[in-house]
PDB file of the backbone (N, CA, C, O) and the ligand in Angstrom, with CONECT records:
HET     ZN  A 101       1
ATOM      1  N   MET A   1      79.884  -7.542  30.179  1.00  0.00           N
ATOM      2  CA  MET A   1      80.769  -6.999  31.224  1.00  0.00           C
ATOM      3  C   MET A   1      79.950  -6.439  32.372  1.00  0.00           C
ATOM      4  O   MET A   1      79.215  -5.470  32.184  1.00  0.00           O
ATOM      5  N   ALA A   2      80.054  -7.001  33.510  1.00  0.00           N
ATOM      6  CA  ALA A   2      79.310  -6.518  34.666  1.00  0.00           C
ATOM      7  C   ALA A   2      80.069  -5.375  35.329  1.00  0.00           C
ATOM      8  O   ALA A   2      81.280  -5.425  35.546  1.00  0.00           O
ATOM      9  N   LYS A   3      79.288  -4.344  35.639  1.00  0.00           N
ATOM     10  CA  LYS A   3      79.942  -3.188  36.272  1.00  0.00           C
ATOM     11  C   LYS A   3      80.172  -3.463  37.748  1.00  0.00           C
ATOM     12  O   LYS A   3      79.312  -4.007  38.441  1.00  0.00           O
ATOM     13  N   LYS A   4      81.313  -3.089  38.196  1.00  0.00           N
ATOM     14  CA  LYS A   4      81.611  -3.261  39.616  1.00  0.00           C
ATOM     15  C   LYS A   4      81.130  -2.039  40.395  1.00  0.00           C
ATOM     16  O   LYS A   4      81.346  -0.889  40.012  1.00  0.00           O
ATOM     17  N   LYS A   5      80.477  -2.345  41.490  1.00  0.00           N
ATOM     18  CA  LYS A   5      80.002  -1.238  42.331  1.00  0.00           C
ATOM     19  C   LYS A   5      81.085  -0.847  43.324  1.00  0.00           C
ATOM     20  O   LYS A   5      81.558  -1.669  44.110  1.00  0.00           O
ATOM     21  N   ALA A   6      81.459   0.394  43.274  1.00  0.00           N
ATOM     22  CA  ALA A   6      82.545   0.857  44.144  1.00  0.00           C
ATOM     23  C   ALA A   6      82.054   1.024  45.575  1.00  0.00           C
ATOM     24  O   ALA A   6      82.806   0.848  46.533  1.00  0.00           O
ATOM     25  N   GLU A   7      80.751   1.375  45.702  1.00  0.00           N
ATOM     26  CA  GLU A   7      80.242   1.639  47.048  1.00  0.00           C
ATOM     27  C   GLU A   7      79.987   0.339  47.793  1.00  0.00           C
ATOM     28  O   GLU A   7      79.423  -0.615  47.257  1.00  0.00           O
ATOM     29  N   LYS A   8      80.410   0.337  49.013  1.00  0.00           N
ATOM     30  CA  LYS A   8      80.187  -0.845  49.841  1.00  0.00           C
ATOM     31  C   LYS A   8      78.837  -0.738  50.532  1.00  0.00           C
ATOM     32  O   LYS A   8      78.397   0.339  50.932  1.00  0.00           O
ATOM     33  N   LYS A   9      78.219  -1.856  50.652  1.00  0.00           N
ATOM     34  CA  LYS A   9      76.927  -1.859  51.328  1.00  0.00           C
ATOM     35  C   LYS A   9      77.099  -2.219  52.796  1.00  0.00           C
ATOM     36  O   LYS A   9      78.027  -2.929  53.185  1.00  0.00           O
ATOM     37  N   GLY A  10      76.184  -1.711  53.584  1.00  0.00           N
ATOM     38  CA  GLY A  10      76.184  -2.124  54.987  1.00  0.00           C
ATOM     39  C   GLY A  10      76.845  -1.142  55.922  1.00  0.00           C
ATOM     40  O   GLY A  10      76.558  -1.128  57.119  1.00  0.00           O
ATOM     41  N   LYS A  11      77.724  -0.325  55.389  1.00  0.00           N
ATOM     42  CA  LYS A  11      78.392   0.623  56.280  1.00  0.00           C
ATOM     43  C   LYS A  11      77.999   2.039  55.886  1.00  0.00           C
ATOM     44  O   LYS A  11      78.302   2.522  54.795  1.00  0.00           O
ATOM     45  N   LYS A  12      77.312   2.681  56.824  1.00  0.00           N
ATOM     46  CA  LYS A  12      76.864   4.034  56.539  1.00  0.00           C
ATOM     47  C   LYS A  12      77.867   5.035  57.100  1.00  0.00           C
ATOM     48  O   LYS A  12      78.494   4.782  58.128  1.00  0.00           O
ATOM     49  N   PRO A  13      78.013   6.142  56.441  1.00  0.00           N
ATOM     50  CA  PRO A  13      78.916   7.169  56.974  1.00  0.00           C
ATOM     51  C   PRO A  13      78.405   7.721  58.294  1.00  0.00           C
ATOM     52  O   PRO A  13      77.201   7.888  58.489  1.00  0.00           O
ATOM     53  N   HIS A  14      79.330   7.999  59.189  1.00  0.00           N
ATOM     54  CA  HIS A  14      78.951   8.459  60.517  1.00  0.00           C
ATOM     55  C   HIS A  14      78.438   9.889  60.465  1.00  0.00           C
ATOM     56  O   HIS A  14      79.020  10.763  59.821  1.00  0.00           O
ATOM     57  N   LYS A  15      77.342  10.094  61.156  1.00  0.00           N
ATOM     58  CA  LYS A  15      76.784  11.441  61.231  1.00  0.00           C
ATOM     59  C   LYS A  15      76.771  11.889  62.680  1.00  0.00           C
ATOM     60  O   LYS A  15      76.510  11.111  63.598  1.00  0.00           O
ATOM     61  N   ASN A  16      77.053  13.140  62.850  1.00  0.00           N
ATOM     62  CA  ASN A  16      76.970  13.700  64.193  1.00  0.00           C
ATOM     63  C   ASN A  16      75.535  14.115  64.475  1.00  0.00           C
ATOM     64  O   ASN A  16      75.055  15.140  63.993  1.00  0.00           O
ATOM     65  N   LYS A  17      74.878  13.303  65.254  1.00  0.00           N
ATOM     66  CA  LYS A  17      73.492  13.598  65.577  1.00  0.00           C
ATOM     67  C   LYS A  17      73.426  14.443  66.843  1.00  0.00           C
ATOM     68  O   LYS A  17      74.296  14.341  67.708  1.00  0.00           O
ATOM     69  N   PRO A  18      72.405  15.268  66.952  1.00  0.00           N
ATOM     70  CA  PRO A  18      72.235  16.034  68.178  1.00  0.00           C
ATOM     71  C   PRO A  18      71.926  15.113  69.345  1.00  0.00           C
ATOM     72  O   PRO A  18      71.109  14.198  69.242  1.00  0.00           O
ATOM     73  N   THR A  19      72.600  15.376  70.457  1.00  0.00           N
ATOM     74  CA  THR A  19      72.401  14.513  71.613  1.00  0.00           C
ATOM     75  C   THR A  19      71.014  14.736  72.204  1.00  0.00           C
ATOM     76  O   THR A  19      70.429  15.814  72.101  1.00  0.00           O
ATOM     77  N   SER A  20      70.523  13.692  72.814  1.00  0.00           N
ATOM     78  CA  SER A  20      69.193  13.749  73.384  1.00  0.00           C
ATOM     79  C   SER A  20      69.121  14.788  74.494  1.00  0.00           C
ATOM     80  O   SER A  20      70.070  14.995  75.250  1.00  0.00           O
ATOM     81  N   LYS A  21      67.979  15.424  74.563  1.00  0.00           N
ATOM     82  CA  LYS A  21      67.797  16.438  75.597  1.00  0.00           C
ATOM     83  C   LYS A  21      67.572  15.812  76.965  1.00  0.00           C
ATOM     84  O   LYS A  21      67.509  16.510  77.977  1.00  0.00           O
ATOM     85  N   LYS A  22      67.454  14.502  76.985  1.00  0.00           N
ATOM     86  CA  LYS A  22      67.268  13.819  78.258  1.00  0.00           C
ATOM     87  C   LYS A  22      68.435  14.102  79.193  1.00  0.00           C
ATOM     88  O   LYS A  22      68.273  14.253  80.404  1.00  0.00           O
ATOM     89  N   TYR A  23      69.600  14.165  78.595  1.00  0.00           N
ATOM     90  CA  TYR A  23      70.799  14.300  79.423  1.00  0.00           C
ATOM     91  C   TYR A  23      70.953  15.700  79.977  1.00  0.00           C
ATOM     92  O   TYR A  23      71.730  15.936  80.901  1.00  0.00           O
ATOM     93  N   LYS A  24      70.202  16.626  79.400  1.00  0.00           N
ATOM     94  CA  LYS A  24      70.248  17.980  79.944  1.00  0.00           C
ATOM     95  C   LYS A  24      69.424  18.088  81.223  1.00  0.00           C
ATOM     96  O   LYS A  24      69.534  19.061  81.969  1.00  0.00           O
ATOM     97  N   MET A  25      68.588  17.062  81.464  1.00  0.00           N
ATOM     98  CA  MET A  25      67.746  17.100  82.644  1.00  0.00           C
ATOM     99  C   MET A  25      68.510  16.684  83.895  1.00  0.00           C
ATOM    100  O   MET A  25      68.032  16.860  85.016  1.00  0.00           O
ATOM    101  N   PHE A  26      69.684  16.138  83.694  1.00  0.00           N
ATOM    102  CA  PHE A  26      70.500  15.733  84.824  1.00  0.00           C
ATOM    103  C   PHE A  26      71.624  16.746  85.009  1.00  0.00           C
ATOM    104  O   PHE A  26      72.326  17.102  84.062  1.00  0.00           O
ATOM    105  N   THR A  27      71.774  17.193  86.228  1.00  0.00           N
ATOM    106  CA  THR A  27      72.890  18.080  86.530  1.00  0.00           C
ATOM    107  C   THR A  27      73.598  17.553  87.766  1.00  0.00           C
ATOM    108  O   THR A  27      72.971  17.189  88.761  1.00  0.00           O
ATOM    109  N   ILE A  28      74.889  17.524  87.677  1.00  0.00           N
ATOM    110  CA  ILE A  28      75.680  17.000  88.788  1.00  0.00           C
ATOM    111  C   ILE A  28      76.078  18.151  89.694  1.00  0.00           C
ATOM    112  O   ILE A  28      76.745  19.097  89.274  1.00  0.00           O
ATOM    113  N   ASP A  29      75.660  18.051  90.926  1.00  0.00           N
ATOM    114  CA  ASP A  29      75.960  19.071  91.908  1.00  0.00           C
ATOM    115  C   ASP A  29      76.836  18.441  92.978  1.00  0.00           C
ATOM    116  O   ASP A  29      76.341  17.865  93.947  1.00  0.00           O
ATOM    117  N   GLY A  30      78.124  18.559  92.791  1.00  0.00           N
ATOM    118  CA  GLY A  30      79.046  17.968  93.750  1.00  0.00           C
ATOM    119  C   GLY A  30      79.014  16.463  93.664  1.00  0.00           C
ATOM    120  O   GLY A  30      79.473  15.873  92.686  1.00  0.00           O
ATOM    121  N   ASP A  31      78.470  15.845  94.692  1.00  0.00           N
ATOM    122  CA  ASP A  31      78.405  14.384  94.726  1.00  0.00           C
ATOM    123  C   ASP A  31      77.037  13.873  94.303  1.00  0.00           C
ATOM    124  O   ASP A  31      76.866  12.697  93.984  1.00  0.00           O
ATOM    125  N   LYS A  32      76.076  14.771  94.306  1.00  0.00           N
ATOM    126  CA  LYS A  32      74.710  14.340  94.043  1.00  0.00           C
ATOM    127  C   LYS A  32      74.297  14.681  92.616  1.00  0.00           C
ATOM    128  O   LYS A  32      74.789  15.625  92.000  1.00  0.00           O
ATOM    129  N   VAL A  33      73.392  13.884  92.137  1.00  0.00           N
ATOM    130  CA  VAL A  33      72.862  14.118  90.796  1.00  0.00           C
ATOM    131  C   VAL A  33      71.488  14.746  90.945  1.00  0.00           C
ATOM    132  O   VAL A  33      70.585  14.174  91.556  1.00  0.00           O
ATOM    133  N   LYS A  34      71.350  15.925  90.380  1.00  0.00           N
ATOM    134  CA  LYS A  34      70.051  16.582  90.424  1.00  0.00           C
ATOM    135  C   LYS A  34      69.255  16.197  89.194  1.00  0.00           C
ATOM    136  O   LYS A  34      69.763  16.199  88.073  1.00  0.00           O
ATOM    137  N   ARG A  35      68.013  15.873  89.426  1.00  0.00           N
ATOM    138  CA  ARG A  35      67.157  15.503  88.312  1.00  0.00           C
ATOM    139  C   ARG A  35      66.024  16.517  88.169  1.00  0.00           C
ATOM    140  O   ARG A  35      65.527  17.073  89.148  1.00  0.00           O
ATOM    141  N   ALA A  36      65.657  16.724  86.977  1.00  0.00           N
ATOM    142  CA  ALA A  36      64.507  17.584  86.730  1.00  0.00           C
ATOM    143  C   ALA A  36      63.256  16.845  87.179  1.00  0.00           C
ATOM    144  O   ALA A  36      63.242  15.614  87.202  1.00  0.00           O
ATOM    145  N   PRO A  37      62.209  17.574  87.535  1.00  0.00           N
ATOM    146  CA  PRO A  37      60.987  16.905  87.980  1.00  0.00           C
ATOM    147  C   PRO A  37      60.425  15.992  86.892  1.00  0.00           C
ATOM    148  O   PRO A  37      60.258  16.384  85.738  1.00  0.00           O
ATOM    149  N   SER A  38      60.144  14.777  87.305  1.00  0.00           N
ATOM    150  CA  SER A  38      59.648  13.807  86.332  1.00  0.00           C
ATOM    151  C   SER A  38      58.137  13.640  86.482  1.00  0.00           C
ATOM    152  O   SER A  38      57.535  14.088  87.458  1.00  0.00           O
ATOM    153  N   CYS A  39      57.563  13.003  85.517  1.00  0.00           N
ATOM    154  CA  CYS A  39      56.110  12.859  85.482  1.00  0.00           C
ATOM    155  C   CYS A  39      55.643  11.847  86.516  1.00  0.00           C
ATOM    156  O   CYS A  39      56.177  10.739  86.569  1.00  0.00           O
ATOM    157  N   PRO A  40      54.660  12.200  87.339  1.00  0.00           N
ATOM    158  CA  PRO A  40      54.140  11.242  88.324  1.00  0.00           C
ATOM    159  C   PRO A  40      53.359  10.106  87.676  1.00  0.00           C
ATOM    160  O   PRO A  40      53.214   9.033  88.262  1.00  0.00           O
ATOM    161  N   ARG A  41      52.865  10.338  86.483  1.00  0.00           N
ATOM    162  CA  ARG A  41      52.097   9.299  85.814  1.00  0.00           C
ATOM    163  C   ARG A  41      53.013   8.331  85.066  1.00  0.00           C
ATOM    164  O   ARG A  41      52.868   7.111  85.150  1.00  0.00           O
ATOM    165  N   CYS A  42      53.953   8.915  84.337  1.00  0.00           N
ATOM    166  CA  CYS A  42      54.814   8.077  83.507  1.00  0.00           C
ATOM    167  C   CYS A  42      55.967   7.496  84.323  1.00  0.00           C
ATOM    168  O   CYS A  42      56.570   6.497  83.931  1.00  0.00           O
ATOM    169  N   GLY A  43      56.264   8.118  85.442  1.00  0.00           N
ATOM    170  CA  GLY A  43      57.335   7.609  86.263  1.00  0.00           C
ATOM    171  C   GLY A  43      58.646   8.291  85.945  1.00  0.00           C
ATOM    172  O   GLY A  43      58.706   9.182  85.097  1.00  0.00           O
ATOM    173  N   PRO A  44      59.698   7.868  86.630  1.00  0.00           N
ATOM    174  CA  PRO A  44      60.996   8.476  86.410  1.00  0.00           C
ATOM    175  C   PRO A  44      61.516   8.180  85.009  1.00  0.00           C
ATOM    176  O   PRO A  44      61.294   7.105  84.453  1.00  0.00           O
ATOM    177  N   GLY A  45      62.195   9.141  84.476  1.00  0.00           N
ATOM    178  CA  GLY A  45      62.722   8.968  83.126  1.00  0.00           C
ATOM    179  C   GLY A  45      61.980   9.832  82.133  1.00  0.00           C
ATOM    180  O   GLY A  45      62.524  10.243  81.108  1.00  0.00           O
ATOM    181  N   ILE A  46      60.717  10.102  82.458  1.00  0.00           N
ATOM    182  CA  ILE A  46      59.927  10.997  81.618  1.00  0.00           C
ATOM    183  C   ILE A  46      59.857  12.334  82.333  1.00  0.00           C
ATOM    184  O   ILE A  46      59.240  12.457  83.391  1.00  0.00           O
ATOM    185  N   PHE A  47      60.482  13.311  81.755  1.00  0.00           N
ATOM    186  CA  PHE A  47      60.578  14.595  82.424  1.00  0.00           C
ATOM    187  C   PHE A  47      59.485  15.534  81.955  1.00  0.00           C
ATOM    188  O   PHE A  47      58.879  15.372  80.896  1.00  0.00           O
ATOM    189  N   LEU A  48      59.267  16.525  82.806  1.00  0.00           N
ATOM    190  CA  LEU A  48      58.230  17.493  82.495  1.00  0.00           C
ATOM    191  C   LEU A  48      58.851  18.717  81.837  1.00  0.00           C
ATOM    192  O   LEU A  48      59.944  19.154  82.197  1.00  0.00           O
ATOM    193  N   MET A  49      58.142  19.247  80.883  1.00  0.00           N
ATOM    194  CA  MET A  49      58.562  20.500  80.289  1.00  0.00           C
ATOM    195  C   MET A  49      58.396  21.604  81.326  1.00  0.00           C
ATOM    196  O   MET A  49      57.392  21.677  82.035  1.00  0.00           O
ATOM    197  N   ASN A  50      59.402  22.450  81.389  1.00  0.00           N
ATOM    198  CA  ASN A  50      59.382  23.468  82.421  1.00  0.00           C
ATOM    199  C   ASN A  50      58.963  24.808  81.839  1.00  0.00           C
ATOM    200  O   ASN A  50      59.541  25.302  80.871  1.00  0.00           O
ATOM    201  N   ASN A  51      57.965  25.365  82.446  1.00  0.00           N
ATOM    202  CA  ASN A  51      57.494  26.682  82.075  1.00  0.00           C
ATOM    203  C   ASN A  51      57.460  27.513  83.342  1.00  0.00           C
ATOM    204  O   ASN A  51      57.505  26.970  84.445  1.00  0.00           O
ATOM    205  N   ASP A  52      57.380  28.818  83.192  1.00  0.00           N
ATOM    206  CA  ASP A  52      57.335  29.647  84.396  1.00  0.00           C
ATOM    207  C   ASP A  52      55.983  29.545  85.083  1.00  0.00           C
ATOM    208  O   ASP A  52      55.833  29.937  86.240  1.00  0.00           O
ATOM    209  N   LYS A  53      55.004  29.018  84.367  1.00  0.00           N
ATOM    210  CA  LYS A  53      53.674  28.914  84.960  1.00  0.00           C
ATOM    211  C   LYS A  53      53.288  27.474  85.247  1.00  0.00           C
ATOM    212  O   LYS A  53      52.576  27.197  86.212  1.00  0.00           O
ATOM    213  N   ARG A  54      53.758  26.553  84.409  1.00  0.00           N
ATOM    214  CA  ARG A  54      53.316  25.181  84.577  1.00  0.00           C
ATOM    215  C   ARG A  54      54.380  24.205  84.098  1.00  0.00           C
ATOM    216  O   ARG A  54      55.350  24.574  83.435  1.00  0.00           O
ATOM    217  N   GLN A  55      54.158  22.946  84.459  1.00  0.00           N
ATOM    218  CA  GLN A  55      55.011  21.869  84.008  1.00  0.00           C
ATOM    219  C   GLN A  55      54.148  20.887  83.243  1.00  0.00           C
ATOM    220  O   GLN A  55      53.034  20.565  83.657  1.00  0.00           O
ATOM    221  N   TYR A  56      54.666  20.418  82.134  1.00  0.00           N
ATOM    222  CA  TYR A  56      53.829  19.649  81.217  1.00  0.00           C
ATOM    223  C   TYR A  56      54.571  18.405  80.765  1.00  0.00           C
ATOM    224  O   TYR A  56      55.755  18.456  80.434  1.00  0.00           O
ATOM    225  N   CYS A  57      53.854  17.281  80.758  1.00  0.00           N
ATOM    226  CA  CYS A  57      54.416  16.043  80.253  1.00  0.00           C
ATOM    227  C   CYS A  57      53.973  15.862  78.812  1.00  0.00           C
ATOM    228  O   CYS A  57      52.780  15.848  78.509  1.00  0.00           O
ATOM    229  N   GLY A  58      54.944  15.726  77.938  1.00  0.00           N
ATOM    230  CA  GLY A  58      54.614  15.592  76.521  1.00  0.00           C
ATOM    231  C   GLY A  58      54.106  14.211  76.169  1.00  0.00           C
ATOM    232  O   GLY A  58      53.607  13.985  75.067  1.00  0.00           O
ATOM    233  N   LYS A  59      54.235  13.289  77.106  1.00  0.00           N
ATOM    234  CA  LYS A  59      53.847  11.915  76.788  1.00  0.00           C
ATOM    235  C   LYS A  59      52.383  11.657  77.119  1.00  0.00           C
ATOM    236  O   LYS A  59      51.620  11.140  76.302  1.00  0.00           O
ATOM    237  N   CYS A  60      52.013  12.034  78.349  1.00  0.00           N
ATOM    238  CA  CYS A  60      50.639  11.746  78.774  1.00  0.00           C
ATOM    239  C   CYS A  60      49.841  13.026  78.973  1.00  0.00           C
ATOM    240  O   CYS A  60      48.707  12.989  79.451  1.00  0.00           O
ATOM    241  N   HIS A  61      50.434  14.157  78.606  1.00  0.00           N
ATOM    242  CA  HIS A  61      49.770  15.458  78.677  1.00  0.00           C
ATOM    243  C   HIS A  61      49.400  15.838  80.110  1.00  0.00           C
ATOM    244  O   HIS A  61      48.414  16.534  80.352  1.00  0.00           O
ATOM    245  N   TYR A  62      50.201  15.372  81.033  1.00  0.00           N
ATOM    246  CA  TYR A  62      49.979  15.757  82.419  1.00  0.00           C
ATOM    247  C   TYR A  62      50.458  17.182  82.617  1.00  0.00           C
ATOM    248  O   TYR A  62      51.561  17.542  82.204  1.00  0.00           O
ATOM    249  N   THR A  63      49.637  17.975  83.241  1.00  0.00           N
ATOM    250  CA  THR A  63      49.999  19.361  83.471  1.00  0.00           C
ATOM    251  C   THR A  63      49.954  19.660  84.959  1.00  0.00           C
ATOM    252  O   THR A  63      48.997  19.319  85.655  1.00  0.00           O
ATOM    253  N   GLU A  64      51.006  20.300  85.424  1.00  0.00           N
ATOM    254  CA  GLU A  64      51.070  20.666  86.830  1.00  0.00           C
ATOM    255  C   GLU A  64      51.283  22.165  86.907  1.00  0.00           C
ATOM    256  O   GLU A  64      52.286  22.696  86.429  1.00  0.00           O
ATOM    257  N   PHE A  65      50.327  22.828  87.513  1.00  0.00           N
ATOM    258  CA  PHE A  65      50.422  24.278  87.589  1.00  0.00           C
ATOM    259  C   PHE A  65      51.224  24.674  88.814  1.00  0.00           C
ATOM    260  O   PHE A  65      51.066  24.112  89.898  1.00  0.00           O
ATOM    261  N   LYS A  66      52.062  25.629  88.616  1.00  0.00           N
ATOM    262  CA  LYS A  66      52.878  26.101  89.726  1.00  0.00           C
ATOM    263  C   LYS A  66      52.082  27.134  90.515  1.00  0.00           C
ATOM    264  O   LYS A  66      51.651  28.164  89.995  1.00  0.00           O
ATOM    265  N   THR A  67      51.911  26.816  91.775  1.00  0.00           N
ATOM    266  CA  THR A  67      51.185  27.744  92.633  1.00  0.00           C
ATOM    267  C   THR A  67      52.119  28.242  93.720  1.00  0.00           C
ATOM    268  O   THR A  67      51.956  27.956  94.907  1.00  0.00           O
ATOM    269  N   SER A  68      53.088  28.985  93.269  1.00  0.00           N
ATOM    270  CA  SER A  68      54.056  29.527  94.211  1.00  0.00           C
ATOM    271  C   SER A  68      53.760  31.007  94.427  1.00  0.00           C
ATOM    272  O   SER A  68      53.577  31.776  93.483  1.00  0.00           O
ATOM    273  N   GLN A  69      53.721  31.377  95.706  1.00  0.00           N
ATOM    274  CA  GLN A  69      53.413  32.747  96.080  1.00  0.00           C
ATOM    275  C   GLN A  69      51.992  33.111  95.630  1.00  0.00           C
ATOM    276  O   GLN A  69      51.237  32.281  95.124  1.00  0.00           O
ATOM    277  N   THR A  70      51.678  34.347  95.832  1.00  0.00           N
ATOM    278  CA  THR A  70      50.337  34.789  95.458  1.00  0.00           C
ATOM    279  C   THR A  70      50.379  35.345  94.037  1.00  0.00           C
ATOM    280  O   THR A  70      51.140  36.258  93.715  1.00  0.00           O
ATOM    281  N   THR A  71      49.551  34.769  93.228  1.00  0.00           N
ATOM    282  CA  THR A  71      49.510  35.237  91.848  1.00  0.00           C
ATOM    283  C   THR A  71      48.896  36.630  91.793  1.00  0.00           C
ATOM    284  O   THR A  71      47.867  36.917  92.405  1.00  0.00           O
ATOM    285  N   LYS A  72      49.556  37.455  91.051  1.00  0.00           N
ATOM    286  CA  LYS A  72      49.085  38.825  90.963  1.00  0.00           C
ATOM    287  C   LYS A  72      47.810  38.883  90.128  1.00  0.00           C
ATOM    288  O   LYS A  72      47.820  38.682  88.913  1.00  0.00           O
ATOM    289  N   ALA A  73      46.753  39.157  90.803  1.00  0.00           N
ATOM    290  CA  ALA A  73      45.477  39.219  90.110  1.00  0.00           C
ATOM    291  C   ALA A  73      45.316  40.598  89.490  1.00  0.00           C
ATOM    292  O   ALA A  73      45.152  41.606  90.177  1.00  0.00           O
ATOM    293  N   THR A  74      45.368  40.599  88.208  1.00  0.00           N
ATOM    294  CA  THR A  74      45.240  41.881  87.512  1.00  0.00           C
ATOM    295  C   THR A  74      43.762  42.239  87.389  1.00  0.00           C
ATOM    296  O   THR A  74      43.010  41.652  86.612  1.00  0.00           O
ATOM    297  N   SER A  75      43.402  43.182  88.155  1.00  0.00           N
ATOM    298  CA  SER A  75      42.001  43.591  88.150  1.00  0.00           C
ATOM    299  C   SER A  75      41.843  44.847  87.303  1.00  0.00           C
ATOM    300  O   SER A  75      41.922  45.981  87.774  1.00  0.00           O
ATOM    301  N   GLN A  76      41.622  44.579  86.064  1.00  0.00           N
ATOM    302  CA  GLN A  76      41.426  45.710  85.155  1.00  0.00           C
ATOM    303  C   GLN A  76      39.993  45.680  84.645  1.00  0.00           C
ATOM    304  O   GLN A  76      39.708  45.660  83.448  1.00  0.00           O
ATOM    305  N   GLU A  77      39.135  45.680  85.614  1.00  0.00           N
ATOM    306  CA  GLU A  77      37.729  45.627  85.246  1.00  0.00           C
ATOM    307  C   GLU A  77      37.157  47.035  85.171  1.00  0.00           C
ATOM    308  O   GLU A  77      37.254  47.823  86.111  1.00  0.00           O
ATOM    309  N   SER A  78      36.576  47.315  84.053  1.00  0.00           N
ATOM    310  CA  SER A  78      35.938  48.620  83.892  1.00  0.00           C
ATOM    311  C   SER A  78      34.447  48.403  83.676  1.00  0.00           C
ATOM    312  O   SER A  78      33.974  48.244  82.551  1.00  0.00           O
ATOM    313  N   PRO A  79      33.744  48.401  84.763  1.00  0.00           N
ATOM    314  CA  PRO A  79      32.299  48.150  84.650  1.00  0.00           C
ATOM    315  C   PRO A  79      31.596  49.285  83.910  1.00  0.00           C
ATOM    316  O   PRO A  79      31.580  50.440  84.335  1.00  0.00           O
ATOM    317  N   LYS A  80      31.028  48.895  82.806  1.00  0.00           N
ATOM    318  CA  LYS A  80      30.324  49.903  82.008  1.00  0.00           C
ATOM    319  C   LYS A  80      28.825  49.815  82.292  1.00  0.00           C
ATOM    320  O   LYS A  80      28.002  49.547  81.417  1.00  0.00           O
ATOM    321  N   THR A  81      28.528  50.052  83.544  1.00  0.00           N
ATOM    322  CA  THR A  81      27.103  49.989  83.937  1.00  0.00           C
ATOM    323  C   THR A  81      26.598  51.415  84.144  1.00  0.00           C
ATOM    324  O   THR A  81      26.595  51.951  85.252  1.00  0.00           O
ATOM    325  N   GLN A  82      26.193  51.973  83.081  1.00  0.00           N
ATOM    326  CA  GLN A  82      25.679  53.348  83.173  1.00  0.00           C
ATOM    327  C   GLN A  82      24.151  53.301  83.077  1.00  0.00           C
ATOM    328  O   GLN A  82      23.546  53.516  82.026  1.00  0.00           O
ATOM    329  N   ALA A  83      23.587  53.015  84.208  1.00  0.00           N
ATOM    330  CA  ALA A  83      22.136  52.912  84.231  1.00  0.00           C
ATOM    331  C   ALA A  83      21.534  54.304  84.335  1.00  0.00           C
ATOM    332  O   ALA A  83      21.383  54.861  85.422  1.00  0.00           O
ATOM    333  N   THR A  84      21.204  54.835  83.203  1.00  0.00           N
ATOM    334  CA  THR A  84      20.600  56.175  83.202  1.00  0.00           C
ATOM    335  C   THR A  84      19.108  56.031  82.982  1.00  0.00           C
ATOM    336  O   THR A  84      18.621  55.912  81.857  1.00  0.00           O
ATOM    337  N   SER A  85      18.419  56.047  84.074  1.00  0.00           N
ATOM    338  CA  SER A  85      16.974  55.905  83.967  1.00  0.00           C
ATOM    339  C   SER A  85      16.308  57.264  84.210  1.00  0.00           C
ATOM    340  O   SER A  85      16.163  57.716  85.345  1.00  0.00           O
ATOM    341  N   THR A  86      15.928  57.867  83.149  1.00  0.00           N
ATOM    342  CA  THR A  86      15.263  59.159  83.273  1.00  0.00           C
ATOM    343  C   THR A  86      13.753  58.953  83.190  1.00  0.00           C
ATOM    344  O   THR A  86      13.212  58.550  82.161  1.00  0.00           O
ATOM    345  N   ALA A  87      13.107  59.240  84.288  1.00  0.00           N
ATOM    346  CA  ALA A  87      11.678  59.004  84.344  1.00  0.00           C
ATOM    347  C   ALA A  87      10.907  60.284  83.950  1.00  0.00           C
ATOM    348  O   ALA A  87       9.676  60.283  83.937  1.00  0.00           O
TER     349      ALA A  87
HETATM  350 ZN    ZN A 101      53.538  11.729  81.728  1.00  0.00          ZN2+
END
């Protein structure tokens, strides 16, 4: 007696997968579509990771530093030059 398999092959149950983050890079502003800055090396479609300091391409490791305004140079130098020369 051969056992009958109740499960059907070929059809997988549908899963709700998380949508690609690519679509978050596009924002519609009225009539125009705003795009996030894309990689100059990889071309359009490959977006750069956005940081407050830099933009980074995860594909070709291109990094673009943001040089907006004057960076606050924290000068916390404490020169410990105590030249005590007692002759
Ligand atoms: Zn790239």
